[in-house]
C-alpha positions in Angstrom: -7.2 -8.5 38.7 -10.5 -8.8 36.6 -11.2 -5.4 35.5 -15.3 -5.1 33.9 -16.8 -2.0 33.1 -18.9 -0.5 35.9 -22.8 1.7 36.0 -20.5 4.5 37.9 -18.1 4.5 34.8 -20.9 4.2 32.1 -22.4 7.6 34.4 -18.8 9.6 34.3 -18.8 8.7 30.6 -22.2 9.7 29.8 -21.6 13.2 32.2 -18.6 13.9 30.0 -20.6 13.2 26.9 -22.7 15.7 28.3 -20.6 18.3 29.0 -18.2 17.9 25.9 -14.7 17.4 28.4 -12.2 15.0 28.6 -12.4 12.8 32.2 -8.7 11.8 33.8 -7.2 10.8 36.8 -7.6 13.8 38.1 -11.0 14.8 36.7 -9.8 17.7 34.9 -12.0 19.1 32.2 -11.3 21.3 29.0 -13.7 23.6 27.9 -14.5 23.7 24.4 -14.0 26.4 22.8 -16.5 28.1 20.2 -15.9 29.7 17.2 -18.0 31.3 14.6 -18.9 28.6 12.3 -19.3 25.9 15.3 -21.6 23.7 13.5 -19.7 21.5 11.3 -21.6 20.1 8.2 -21.3 16.4 7.7 -21.7 14.3 4.2 -22.4 10.8 4.8 -21.3 8.3 2.3 -22.7 4.8 3.5 -25.6 5.0 5.1 -26.9 1.5 6.1 -25.5 -1.0 8.6 -22.2 0.7 10.8 -23.1 3.4 8.4 -26.6 4.3 9.9 -24.7 4.5 13.4 -22.2 6.5 11.6 -24.8 9.3 10.0 -26.4 9.1 13.7 -23.4 10.4 15.3 -22.8 12.9 12.7 -26.5 14.2 12.8 -25.7 14.7 17.0 -22.6 16.8 16.6 -23.3 18.8 13.5 -25.6 19.4 10.2 -25.8 16.4 7.7 -26.0 18.4 4.5 -25.6 15.2 2.1 -25.9 11.6 1.9 -24.6 9.0 -0.6 -25.5 5.3 -1.0 -25.5 2.8 -3.5 -28.5 1.8 -2.7 -31.5 3.8 -3.4 -34.2 2.3 -1.1 -31.3 2.6 1.7 -31.0 6.2 0.7 -34.9 6.5 0.6 -34.8 5.5 4.5 -32.0 7.7 5.9 -33.8 10.9 3.9 -36.7 10.1 6.2 -34.6 10.5 9.2 -32.5 13.9 7.3 -34.9 15.0 4.7 -32.8 18.7 4.3 -29.6 16.3 3.4 -29.1 16.3 -0.5 -29.3 12.6 -2.0 -26.0 11.1 -4.2 -25.8 7.9 -4.8 -22.3 8.5 -6.3 -19.6 10.3 -4.2 -17.3 11.7 -7.2 -20.3 14.0 -8.0 -21.6 14.7 -4.4 -18.2 16.3 -3.9 -18.0 18.1 -7.6 -21.7 19.4 -6.5 -21.3 20.0 -2.8 -17.7 20.4 -1.9 -18.3 23.8 -1.0 -20.9 23.1 1.7 -18.9 20.1 3.3 -16.8 20.4 6.6 -16.2 16.4 7.0 -17.4 13.4 6.0 -17.9 9.9 7.4 -17.0 7.3 5.1 -18.5 3.8 6.1 -18.3 1.8 2.8 -16.7 -1.4 1.8 -13.2 -1.6 2.7 -12.4 -1.0 -1.0 -13.6 2.4 -1.1 -12.8 4.0 1.9 -9.8 5.1 0.6 -11.0 6.3 -3.3 -14.3 8.2 -0.6 -11.9 9.5 1.8 -8.9 10.0 -0.1 -11.1 12.9 -2.8 -12.5 13.9 1.0 -8.9 15.1 2.1 -7.9 16.5 -1.1 -10.8 18.8 -1.2 -9.6 19.5 3.0 -12.3 18.1 4.7 -12.1 16.3 7.7 -12.5 12.4 7.5 -13.8 9.9 9.7 -13.3 6.6 7.9 -14.4 3.2 9.4 -11.8 0.3 9.9 -9.9 -0.8 8.5 -8.8 2.6 7.0 -8.5 0.8 3.9 -8.3 -1.3 1.3 -4.5 -1.6 0.9 -1.4 -1.2 2.7 -0.8 1.5 0.0 -3.9 3.6 0.7 -3.6 3.5 4.4 -0.1 4.8 4.0 -1.3 7.2 1.7 -4.3 8.0 3.9 -2.0 9.1 6.9 0.6 11.0 4.8 -2.4 13.0 3.3 -4.3 14.0 6.5 -0.9 15.0 8.4 -0.1 17.1 4.9 -3.5 18.7 4.6 -4.2 18.8 8.9 -7.0 17.6 9.3 -9.2 16.3 12.5 -9.7 12.2 11.5 -10.6 9.4 13.2 -10.9 5.8 12.3 -13.9 3.9 13.4 -12.1 1.2 15.8 -14.5 2.4 19.0 -12.7 0.7 21.3 -10.1 3.3 21.7 -12.2 5.0 23.6 -13.4 2.3 25.9 -11.7 2.5 29.8 -10.8 -0.9 29.8 -8.4 -0.4 26.5 -6.9 2.6 27.8 -6.4 1.3 31.4 -4.9 -1.7 30.2 -2.6 0.2 27.4 -1.5 1.9 31.1 -1.0 -1.2 32.9 1.6 -2.7 29.6 3.6 0.5 29.7 4.2 1.7 33.0 5.9 -2.1 33.2 2.6 -3.6 35.1 3.2 -7.4 33.1 6.9 -6.5 33.0 8.3 -7.6 29.4 6.4 -8.7 26.7 7.2 -11.0 24.2 4.4 -12.7 22.9 0.6 -11.4 21.6 -2.4 -14.1 20.9 -5.3 -12.9 18.8 -8.4 -14.8 17.9 -11.8 -13.9 16.5 -14.9 -15.7 15.7 -15.0 -14.6 12.2 -15.4 -14.7 9.5 -18.9 -15.2 9.6 -20.1 -15.0 6.3 -18.6 -17.4 3.5 -15.3 -17.5 2.1 -12.9 -19.8 0.5 -15.0 -20.1 -2.4 -15.1 -19.0 -6.4 -17.2 -16.8 -7.8 -20.9 -17.7 -8.6 -21.2 -19.2 -12.5 -25.0 -18.4 -12.8 -25.9 -14.5 -13.9 -28.4 -12.5 -11.7 -30.2 -9.3 -12.8 -29.0 -6.3 -10.5 -32.0 -5.0 -8.4 -33.1 -1.7 -10.1 -32.1 0.2 -6.6 -28.8 -1.0 -6.2 -26.1 1.0 -8.4 -24.2 -1.6 -9.2 -21.4 0.3 -11.2 -21.0 2.7 -8.2 -20.5 -0.6 -6.0 -17.6 -1.6 -8.0 -15.6 1.2 -7.6 -12.1 0.7 -8.1 -12.6 -2.9 -8.5 -12.9 -4.6 -12.0 -16.0 -5.2 -13.7 -17.9 -8.3 -12.7 -21.4 -8.9 -13.5 -23.6 -8.7 -10.1 -24.7 -11.2 -7.1 -25.9 -11.4 -4.4 -23.1 -13.5 -2.8 -21.6 -10.1 -2.7 -23.6 -7.5 -1.4 -24.9 -7.0 1.1 -22.4 -7.6 4.1 -21.0 -10.5 1.9 -18.5 -8.3 0.1 -16.2 -9.4 3.3 -15.1 -12.3 2.2 -14.1 -10.8 -1.5 -10.9 -10.4 -2.1 -11.8 -7.4 -5.0 -13.9 -6.1 -2.2 -13.0 -7.1 1.3 -10.0 -7.5 3.7 -11.6 -11.2 4.7 -11.8 -11.6 8.7 -8.2 -10.3 9.3 -9.6 -6.7 8.0 -13.0 -7.0 9.8 -11.5 -7.6 13.3 -8.0 -6.6 13.8 -8.5 -3.0 14.4 -10.7 -3.7 17.4 -9.1 -6.8 19.1 -5.6 -6.2 18.0 -5.9 -2.4 18.7 -4.9 -2.4 22.8 -1.6 -4.5 22.3 -0.7 -2.9 19.1 -1.0 0.6 20.9 0.6 0.1 24.0 3.5 -2.2 23.0 3.6 0.1 19.3 3.4 -2.5 17.5 4.2 -1.0 14.0 6.5 -1.8 11.1 7.1 -5.8 11.5 10.2 -7.0 10.2 8.4 -10.1 9.4 4.9 -12.2 8.5 4.0 -15.9 7.6 0.6 -17.1 7.0 -0.6 -20.6 7.1 -4.4 -21.0 6.0 -7.1 -23.1 5.2 -5.2 -26.6 3.0 -8.1 -26.2 0.5 -7.5 -22.4 -0.1 -6.0 -23.3 -3.6 -7.1 -22.2 -7.4 -9.6 -20.1 -8.2 -10.2 -19.9 -4.3 -7.4 -18.2 -3.7 -7.6 -15.7 -6.4 -11.3 -14.9 -5.4 -12.1 -15.0 -2.0 -10.5 -15.5 1.9 -9.4 -18.8 3.4 -12.2 -20.4 5.2 -9.7 -20.1 8.4 -6.0 -18.8 8.7 -3.3 -18.4 11.6 -0.5 -15.0 11.0 2.7 -14.7 12.9 3.7 -11.2 12.9 7.6 -10.6 14.2 8.5 -7.1 15.1 12.2 -5.8 16.2 13.0 -3.9 18.7 10.9 -0.6 19.2 11.8 2.0 21.5 12.2 0.9 24.6 10.5 -2.6 24.0 12.3 -5.7 22.8 11.3 -7.8 20.0 7.6 -9.2 20.2 6.0 -12.1 18.0 2.1 -11.4 17.2 -0.4 -14.6 16.0 -3.3 -14.0 15.4 -6.3 -16.9 14.7 -9.8 -17.0 12.8 -12.1 -19.3 11.2 -12.1 -21.6 14.7 -8.4 -21.4 15.3 -7.0 -20.3 18.9 -4.4 -20.4 21.1 -3.2 -23.0 23.3 -5.7 -23.3 26.2 -3.4 -23.3 28.7 -1.3 -20.0 28.0 -4.9 -18.6 29.8 -3.8 -20.2 33.1 -6.9 -21.5 33.8 -9.5 -19.3 32.1 -11.6 -20.9 29.2 -11.3 -19.9 25.2 -14.6 -17.7 24.3 -15.3 -16.8 20.9 -12.8 -14.2 20.6 -10.1 -13.1 22.3 -6.8 -11.6 23.3 -4.1 -12.2 25.6 -0.5 -10.2 26.2 1.9 -12.5 27.8 4.6 -10.6 29.9 7.3 -11.9 32.2 5.5 -10.7 35.7 2.0 -11.5 34.4 -0.6 -11.5 31.3 -3.6 -9.6 30.1 -6.6 -11.3 28.9 -9.9 -10.0 27.5 -12.5 -12.0 25.7 -14.6 -8.7 24.5 -13.5 -7.9 21.2 -13.2 -4.2 22.0 -10.7 -4.9 25.0 -13.4 -2.8 27.0 -13.3 -5.8 30.1 -9.9 -7.8 30.8 -8.2 -9.6 33.5 -4.5 -9.7 34.8 -3.6 -12.9 35.0 -2.6 -15.0 37.0 -5.7 -13.5 39.4 -4.6 -14.4 42.6 -0.9 -12.8 42.4 -2.7 -9.2 40.8 -5.4 -8.4 44.1 -3.4 -5.4 46.0 -2.3 -4.3 42.6 -3.1 -0.2 42.2 -3.6 0.4 38.5 -2.2 3.2 36.8 -4.1 6.3 35.5 -5.3 6.8 32.2 -7.1 9.7 30.4 -11.0 8.8 30.0 -12.5 9.3 26.3 -15.6 11.6 26.3 -17.1 9.7 23.8 -15.5 7.9 20.1 -17.2 10.2 17.5 -17.2 13.3 20.1 -13.1 13.3 20.2 -13.7 13.9 16.5 -16.1 16.5 16.1 -14.2 18.4 19.3 -10.8 18.0 17.7 -12.2 19.7 14.3 -14.2 22.2 16.7 -11.0 23.4 18.5 -8.5 22.7 15.2 -7.0 20.0 17.0 -6.2 16.7 15.2 -4.6 14.9 18.6 -7.7 15.2 20.6 -9.1 12.2 18.3 -7.3 9.4 19.6 -7.9 7.2 16.7 -6.9 10.0 14.2 -4.9 8.4 10.7 -1.5 9.2 12.5 -2.1 6.1 14.8 -4.8 4.2 12.9 -2.5 4.6 9.4 -0.1 2.6 11.4 -3.0 0.0 13.0 -4.3 -0.6 9.7 -0.6 -0.9 8.0 0.2 -4.0 10.6 -3.3 -5.4 10.2 -3.2 -5.5 5.9 0.1 -6.6 6.0 -1.1 -10.0 7.7 -3.6 -10.3 3.8 -0.4 -9.6 1.6 1.4 -12.4 3.2 -1.5 -14.3 3.1 -1.6 -13.7 -0.9 1.9 -13.9 -1.4 1.9 -17.7 -0.4 5.0 -16.9 2.1 7.1 -15.6 4.8 7.5 -11.7 3.4 10.3 -9.3 5.2 9.4 -6.2 5.3 11.1 -2.6 5.5 8.5 -0.3 6.4 10.6 3.0 5.1 11.0 1.5 2.0 7.8 0.7 1.8 8.4 -2.7 -0.2 8.7 -6.5 0.5 12.8 -7.3 0.1 12.4 -11.1 0.2 10.0 -11.5 -3.0 9.8 -8.2 -5.6 6.1 -10.2 -7.2 4.6 -9.9 -3.7 4.7 -5.8 -3.9 2.0 -6.2 -5.9 -0.2 -7.3 -3.0 0.4 -3.5 -1.1 -1.8 -2.0 -3.8 -4.9 -2.5 -6.5 -4.9 -1.4 -10.2 -8.1 1.0 -10.1 -10.5 1.0 -12.5 -10.8 4.1 -14.7 -12.5 7.3 -13.4 -11.4 5.5 -9.5 -8.3 6.5 -9.3 -7.1 7.9 -6.3 
């Protein structure tokens, strides 16, 4: 059985977006409550690239009162679209000056400044939409999840596939036993598509006048400006990004993690490219790696192993039962069938072997009105649970993902005690759960 997104589904979702309602198997709608203060006042931190999309979503669902970016040229470009928004290059000053005028924030910065911006906002009682991965470190993800719960804030992480019908349907197939008991998951990606595995450049470059380098560095240790870091290429550098894993796993692992409750692995082991040694190991992520996550029993689910592949590595093709590898993919192997998707967001998928599932009746699922609209509706109704990728879920997903980088940097198999939040077989590896924060950028 092959599941494809259809024009009919697109029109249904578009209709749901317009009506502001959820569509389930029975097409049941809820009516959005109106309040005296129904307009959400947004501040947008990081307004280019994915930040431009998040900024525009915020503008469709509320008023943008402030925009912030470390690049003055980017800021001026965004200001042409939102001329009434006050401009900042430092979100700390923005919160100091406009804290009382902001209801919610979008955080679309490099990974290392997700938590410094989001935590500051949430401590002020602001609802928060934050790009994936939720944070730079495991400790930050845990803190953001707990802070959102403590403050009863509405939150959403930017892993848009969570709202896709294909992902939600596949989750229900697994949860209802459609492919039987699952003991094995394989996830692979075409990342990195930027340079990794190198050392920091020795030559000096003058920082462009439109870049506020100190604000880009944020919590990271001081280093001179160089164009190998900014923009976009920061992802491969350990001080700023979370590598191929952090870039894509919150998308590609999402369906399997949600369906199988793949939280709190008991052990994680990484195998990087052999040449990842010396200064390169301290400065950037490897050109390629595989990571093995082991999960113990979880509620109704038994033990499970998840394998991650990047940098061109992929699982054995025979696991796909005659299908061909794609650049990226996810494969969930049950004892009755397999779910395979070559879509990063899992909007399309196949149930393998296809001949055995021709007459399979798919379970019902609750469709989304739209990823950002879930967040806006949650705020307006005061119901954090309306956003499916809220920080309670996204924080646990990000912890699972980022533990792979901890194992990578530890250089050995690590054993994880989630309740105590510590690595039990190597005390020194616990340093990789967090980071040292530059003065003025502490959480």
